[in-house]
N, C-alpha and C positions, 0 to 999 in steps of 0.2 A: 354245211347248214345244220343247225341244232335241231333236236326234236321239237322244241317249243315253237321255233320258227316255222317249221313244217306244219304244225297244227295251225298256226296263225294264217299260213297260206291256204290251207284247206277251208278254214272257216271264211276267209275273204273270198275265196272261189265260190263258196255256197252263196255268200251274200251278193256278190255281183250277178251270179246266175239268177237269183230271185229278183234283183233288180231288173234284169233283162226281161224276164217273163211278165213282170208287172208293166214294164214300158210297151211291150208288145200289145199288151191288154188295154193300153191307153190310160194308165193309172198315174202317169208322171208328166202330164202336160204342164208346160211352164206357166206359171203366175207367181205372184209375190209369195203366197204361201209355200208353194213349191220350192221356190230358190231359197226362202228362209230354212226349210227342212233340209235342204242338201247343205247349206252352210252349217247347220246344227250337227248333221250326221258327220261331216268331216272333222268338226271340232271333237265329236265323241271319239272317233277313231284315233285322232292325234292324241287325245288324253290317255287312251289305252297304251300308245306306243311311247309317248314322250313324258307321261307323268306317272301313271300307275306302274308301268313295267319297271322303270329305274327305281322308283321309291320302294316298291315291294322287294325287288332284287337287293337293294342296299339294306333295308331292315332285316330281310331274312337272312342275308349274308352275315350281318353284324351279330344277330341273335344267335344264329345256329352255327355259323362258321367259326365264331370266337368263343361264344359261351357254351355251346353244346356240339363241339366238332364231332364228337363220337356218334351223334344220331344220324349222320349221313348214310344212307342207304339201309338204316336199321330195320325198315320192313319190306325190303326187297324180296324176302322169302315168303311172304304172306300170299297165299292163293288169290289170285285175281277175282274169282267168283266169291270169295269171302269178303275182300276188300271193297269190291265195286258197290255193291248195296249199301254198305256202311257209309262210304264216302258220298254217295250220291244222296243218301237220305240226310246227312248231315249238312250238306251244302243247300239242299232244298229247304230244310228247317231254317237254317241261317237266313237265307234270302226271303222266306215267307215273313219273318219277324222283322227284318229290316224293312221290307216293302210295307208291311202293315203299318209299323211305327212311322214311316215317312208319310203316310197318309192321315195319321192321327195326332202326330205331335208337331207343334208350330216350328220348332227348330230344324226339323228334317224336311218339312213339306217343300220348302223353296228350292231344296237340293233336287228334289224329285219332279217337282212341277212342270219342269221342262218337257219331260217325257210325255206329259199329258196334254200339253197345249196344242198339239198336232191336231189339226181340223180333218185330217185324213189318215187312216192306217195304211201303211206300207212298209216296206223293208227298210226304209230310211229311218223309220221311228225306233228300229232296234239300237241305233247309236245316238238318238236324240236325247241328249240329257246334259246336265251341268258338268263341267270339266272335272270337278271334284267328286263326282258321284262314283267315278271308277275306284277311288281310293277306299270306299265304303263297302264295296261289294264283297261279301263273305267268300264268293267262289275264288276271287283273285288270291286271297290270303290262304285259304285252305288248299287250293290247288298248289300254290308255291310250297306249301308245307309237305303235301303228298309227293311232289318231284323230289324235294330234299330227302324224303325218307325212302326213296327209291320205288315209288309207285307211279312212275310216268305213265304206263299203260292205262292204269286205272283212271288217273287224272284225265288222259286224252279222251277215253270213252265217255266219262262224265261230261267234259266240255263239249263234245261233238253232239251228244244226245240233246243236252240242254239248249245249245244254239239251233239245232234242227227244229226243235219244238218251238222255240222262242219265234223262229223265222215263220214257221207254218201257222203261228197264231196271230201274228202281226200282219200277215198279207191280207189285202182286200179281197181275195178269192175266198168266197164261202164254200170251200170244197166239202166241209162237214154236211152242210144243208144239201148240197148236191149228192152226196152219197147216201143221205137219210132217205131220198126218194126210192131207193131200192128196198123193198120190203124186209128182205133177210138182214141187210145191213143196218136198218133202222133199229132192230132189236139189239144188234151188237153195239151200236152207238149208245143206246139207253143205259148200258152197263159201262161202256168205256168212258163216258162223260163224268162219271162218278169217281174216276181213278185218275185220268189224265186230263190236263188242260187242252182244250180244244178251241178253235176260233170263236165258237159261240159264247163260251165263258170269259175269254180274254177280251173279245170285243166289248161285252158288257162292262168290263173293268175300265175301258177307254171311252165308254158311251155316255151320252147325256139323253135323258128321257125315261119313258116308263119301263124300258126293259134294261136299263143300266144298273150297274153295281160298283160305282166308283169307290165305294167304302167295302170292298170285298173282292173275292177271286183274285187273291194275292200271289198264288203258287206259279211258279214258272212251269213246272212239268207235273208234279204231283198233286192234282186237284183234290185228292182225298184230305189233304191238310186243311183246305177251306172247309170241307165238310166237317172234319174233326173239330175245328176250332169255331165253327159256326158262322163263318164269312162267306159261305157258298150261295150263289144264285145261278140257276141254270134257265135262261129265258127261251131257248130253242126259237130264236127270232132275229132278224136283223135289226141292228141299232138305228135309230132315227137320224142321230148325228154324232159326232166325235168333238173332242176338244174340251175347253173350260169356258166359264163365263168370264168376260172381261178381256182386256188386252194387256199385254205384258211388254216390259222393255227388253229386248233381245239381250243386252249386255248384262242385265240382271240375271236373265234366265241361264246364260252361260257361265257367269263369273261369281253369282252369289256365293259366299257373303262379302267377296271383296269389293263388288259393285252392288250398291244398294240404291234403289230408285223408289221404292214404296215404304210406307210405314207399316210396321206389323208384320208378322210372319205368316198367320192365317194357317188353316188346314184344309184338306181336300173338302170340297162341297159335298153335300149328301146326294146330290143328283146332277 
């Protein structure tokens, strides 16, 4: 088994574990929206394995295997503690701007809209997206480059941390609000929420209503990027509801722009 495959198994193990905990909590009762969410998540997982993986491997293999063959393992000697913060910050910046533009630009919104049409937050939303979205993720390309340059351990650490934070901020459990009830921890969270993405700020990104911030809170992990770029909102409250106004064709949600069922592209609503 390759190292990349091992990382994939660890990630899927974390994902399945989160689903199990949520199911025990009663967050995955069957209804039409739940079945739709399961189908979308399966499509998202498949797009990672059957589309993004082969395409990225082919492109990177052609580019670096043939054009720049001498770069293989070129940075293997670089200290983990030097390479990790740089790679992590580069990936976070790349995702922040892709995420932000996907809410602001008409041609990108329909690729990303699928992730926001979920009426409930849970682990399935982690993989709820248009199948072509995986090809746009900077983490996929930057991670492949890092592995080629000999920094697999750095890539693995970045991937696991980002996935763990992503999972903990999409879960319906508001563990952050629960921990805030402890006076000493409330003070800690007052500082932490300005640095790291928490359920409070990411739920606001998916929410609708007075506490929502669909046009902000874009960072996966490093919330200080939202503060730096003026897109932060910290509600410290539960969201009234999740999802998007209107109904959408599931075929367009998964396969846009190959399948088009509506006129215009649109952008993310303000609330």
